[in-house]
N, C-alpha and C positions, 0 to 999 in steps of 0.2 A: 443575568446578561441585559445589557440596555439595547432596545432596537429603536431607530429612527422612525418617524412617520414618513411614508413615501409621499413626494409631491407629486400633484397631477402631472401628468406629462404635458409638454408643449410640443404638438405636431406640428401646427403652422403658426404664422406670425399672428393670424385672427386669433388662436388659441390663447396667444400672449397678451394682446391687446384687451381681449376681453377679460382675462385674469386681472389685469393691471387696472382696469377701469378706463376712465377718460384720460388717459396720460397721452400727448401727442407723440407719434412713432418717432419724431427727431429728437425727443429726449431719452430715448433708450438707447444705451451703449451698447455696441455690437460686441466689443471686447472687455471682460471675458464674456464667452457666449451666454445669452440670457438663460437663466435658471441654475447657472454654474458659478455666480460670483459669490464671493465670500466676504468676511470681513476684512480679511488681509488684502483683497482687491480693492475694497473701498478706501483702506487706509494707505495703499501703495500711491506714490506720486504718479500724476498723469500728465502727459505732454501739455494738454491744454488747460487753461486757468479757468476750469469750470468745478462747481461743487456738485457732489453726487450724493444719492443716498441709496441703500440697499433695501430693495423692495422684493420679497420672495425670490431671492437669489439673482435679481436683476438690479444693474446699475442704472439708475434713472437721474438724469439731471435734474437739479433742484431749480425750480421756475424763479424767476426774479419777481420779488414781492414789493410793497409800496415804497418800503425804506430804501431799498436797492435801487427802484427805478428813481425816486426822488434823488438821492444821491448822485447818480449817473447824469441827470439833467443838470443839477447846481455844477458839477463838475465841468461837464460840458459847455455850460454857458460861461463859466469863469476862464476857460481855458481857449475859446475861440472869441473872434470879434466879427460883428458884423460887416467890417470893411475887409474882412480877409478875401482875398482873391481865390483861395483854394475852396473847393466844394469840401463841406464838412456832412458827417452824418447824423449831427444832432438835429 
């Protein structure tokens, strides 16, 4: 008979943040509940267009890396003009 090792309990949000390390709270998905996420949750489509990774049963939004940030800046500059009267986010 196979038994699974018990995960440490998450009593408070502080416990969760301590367990995950230096991950900002805004990158932690609230659904599924932290500690209960599975690979199926990770692979299921989500309404927002963000990438997630599974860390100790918690879905954590992937941070934007150098490549992604550079691609965003280039795309933003190509699609907006300096003479545009609309305020842009770039």
